[in-house]
N, C-alpha and C positions, 0 to 999 in steps of 0.2 A: 217648518222652514223648507222651502223648495230650493234645490240647488240653483235653478235658473234665476232665482230672485236675488242671489248674492252677487256682489260685484267683484269680490276678490277671494280666491281660494289659495292660501299658502300651499306650496307643493313640496314639502320635504319628502324624501324617499321613504316609503313605508318599510323598507328593509334596512334602514339606517336612521339613526336619530338626526336631529337638525344640526348637530355639530359634526356630522360625518364628513369624510374626505370629499374635496371638490374635484380632484383629479378623476377623469372618467374611468381609467383603468382601475384605480383604487376603489372607486365607488362600485364598479362592477363586481370586484372581488368581494367586497363587503356584502353586497346584495346577495351574491351566490351563497356566501357563508350563512347569511340570515335565513334564506329559504331552506337550506339544507338542515339547519338546526331545528326548524319547525316542521320537518318532513312528516312526522307522524301526525301532528296536529292537522296539517294540510290534507293528508290522506283521509283523515276521519271525516272531512267535509266532502269527500269525493262525489257521493250521490247528488248532493245539493249543487255543487259546482258544475257537474255535468249537465244537470237540468238548467242551471243558470246560463251556461254557454251554448245550450242546444241550438238556438236559432242561428247563431254565427257558425257553429260547427257544421250544420247542414249545408250552408252556403259554401263554406270552405271546402267540403268534400266535393260539392258540385264543381267548383272552380278547378280542383285538382284533376278532374276527369280520370279518376283511377279505374283500372281494369284488372282483371285476374292476371296474376303473374308479375305485376309491377313491383319495382324496388323503390322504397320510400325512405328518405332520411328525415327523421323527426328531431327537431331541436327543442331544448328546454322542455323535455317531455314530462318532468315532474314525476309523479307517482303513476303515470300511465293513463290518464283520463282519455285523451285524444288517441293514444296508441291503440286502444281496443277498437275504436271506430276504423282506424286506418287498416288494422290487421284484417278485419272482416271485409273491408272493401276490396282488398287485393287477393283474398282467398288463400287457401293453403299452399298454393304454388307461388305466391308472392313472398316478399321479404320486407320487413320493417326493421330499420336500425333506429331504436329509440335512445336518444342521448340526453344527458344532463350533466352539468358540471359538478353536481353534488352527489357524492357516493351514497348518502343515505336515501336520497330520492331514487337513485338507480336501483338500490336494493328493494325498495318498496315497489317500484315499477316491475322488476323481475318477479316479485312475489305475486303481484296482481295479474301479471301475464300468465303465470302458471295456474293460478286459481281459475282463470277464464278458459283454461284448456287450449291455449294458443301455442302452436309450435312454429309459427312463421315470424317470430319476433326475437330479436336479440337486444338486450339493454346494455348500454356502455356508458362509462364516465368519459365525457368528451366536451371540449370547449366548442360551443356552437358557432362561435365566430370564426374558427379555423378548424373545421372538422378533419379528422384523419381518415379521409375517404378518397378513393381513387377518382380522378377526373373522369367526367363523362360516364359515370357508373350508375346514376340514379335517374329514375323516371319522374320523381317528384321530391320536393322538399316542403315540409310543413312545420309550422310553429304556431301554437295557440297560446297567446298571452305571455310570451317570453321575449320577443324580439326587442321590445322597448327597453329592456334592461341590458342590451348590448352596448359596449363602449364605443364601437366603431361600426354602426349598422351599414354604412355605405361600403366600407371595406369588406364586411361579411357578405353582402349581396354579391360583390364581385367574385369572391371565392366560391360561393354557392353556385353562381352562374357556371363556373368551370366544372363543378361536380355534376351538374345536370347533363343528361344526354341531350343532343339536339332535339328540339320539340318538347323537352321536359318542362314541367310546370312547378312554380313556387306559389305557396299560399300561406298567408300570415294573418293573424288577428291581433289587434292592439286596442287599447282604450282610445276613444275619441277625447274631446276636450273636457277639462274639469267641470265646466258648467253643465255638461250632459251626463255627468257621472257622480251624482249626489251621494250614491252609496259609499264612495270613498272620500270625495271632496268634503262632504259635511263633517264626518268625524275627524279627518285630517286637519281641517280648519280649526275645529274646537280643541283638539288635543295639542295642536301646535301653539295655540294661544296660552294654554296652561303651561306648556313647556317654556315658552318665552312670552311672558305677559306684555312685553313691550311691542309685540307684533312682528318682530323680526323672524326670519325663517332660516337663518344660517347661510350656508353656501348657496351660490346661484343654482337654479334648477337645470342648468345645461348639463348634458350628459345623461347617463342612464337614469331611468325613473319611470313611474307608471304613465306619465303623460308626455314623455320625451318625443313621441312620434305622433302626437295627437293633432298637430296643426293641419288644417285642410290642405290636401295635395302633397304634403311633405313626403310620405312614404312612396307614393306613386312616382314622384319626381326622382327619388333615389333609384327606384327600379329602372326607370327609363334611362337614367344616366349611366347605368351599369350594363346596358345592352338588352334588357328584357323588352319584349313586345307584347301586344294584346293585354296591356296593363289595365286592370279594372279595380275599382274601389266601391265598396257599398257600406253605408252606415246601417247598423242593425240594432234596433232597440232590444235590450236584453235585461229586463229588470231582475234584480236579485230578490227572490221571494223567500222570506223566512216566516216562521209561524208565530213568533212573539218577539217583544222587545228584548226579553232575556236571551233568546237565541241569537238575535242580531248583535247584542252586546258580546256574547261569547265569540261570535265570528270576528267582530271587530277587534276584540282583545287578542285573539290568536294571530291576527295579521298586523295590527298596529300597536299592540300593547307596549312594545319596547319604547315607544315615544315618551311614555310617562312612567315607565317602570321604576325610575330612581327618584320620583317625587315622593314626598311624605305620604303615608297611607291616606290621611284625611284629604289631601289635595287630589290624589288619584280618585278617591270616591266622588269628589265633587266634579272632576273632569268627566268621569263616566256618567254621572247623573245628567250633566249637560248634554252629552251625546244621546242619552236615552230620551231626553225631552225633545231634542231636535229630530230624532229618528222615529218617534212614535207613530207618525203618519204613514210610515213605510210598511207597517205590519197590520195584521187584522183582516177580518173577512171582507172588508170593503176596500182594502188597499190594492193599488196596482203594483206594489213592490217598490223596492229602493231603486231610484233611477240609475240606469246604466246604458251606455251606448258603446258598442264595439265597431271597429272598422275591419272589414274583411278585404284584404288587398292581395291581388294575384297578378302573375305575369308568366311569360313563357320564353324559354330560350329558343331563338329562331332555329328552324331546321337547316338553314344554310350555315355558313361558317360563323356568322354572327360576330359580335364585338368581343374581343378578348380583353380582359381586364386583369 
């Protein structure tokens, strides 16, 4: 089954079940709690995730134009995968403030930063939508695969604009459309059908979620409307490569397992069997990996007074 061949992908939030809250702020809180609860599991996949996101990460770093001594605010840093790249880019005289709303994630990030021998990073619990950082104090803001979970991304962009120094840059990566992200859309579609056999998907998909910023041109428009210039976007093919169906199922279960966790064991077994059958083509020596496409979107605060938001 190829994601591009399916006409409809239900889009429940992978960090909340299909009965989750429809209010954006409540959804955001539940998403944050869900990620933080699985912090250790997520960190265990760090090498695979970093390789998976590597093509987009390279472009993100290029767009940020980082140099030695720069100060960078990272949002939704998780356990520190992107943080390590940022810290090396700015050198020992630079400074990275790696933030996440989940204390468990921040603890893991701090542990990984120490293990890497980096002294130019501080990890803090902080709401990425309204960071407690002085205005005009950062040379760059970065977020890898977290911005789509914000309840008010336009408002966040306005606040981040003020945090950037004139000439400072912002760089974000998010998922593109479900049709181009079979690695998630396929198991989501299958598990959602088992969760709700009638095909309904619970609350509307508006608000935070993996594909909330996937519409072509949407995030670029948000950046421009909040005063950023030199706005660019690039779609980057970034397949998820796993060694076997069993490994793929373990990954999916760690990320999406809550969707069917309260089904009877026999139903859970059948749901995962269906995911395995649909995903078998994504693994193996001749596979090109599970389909994934990321958007790398960047902008710059003008060096003149610019727009205040």
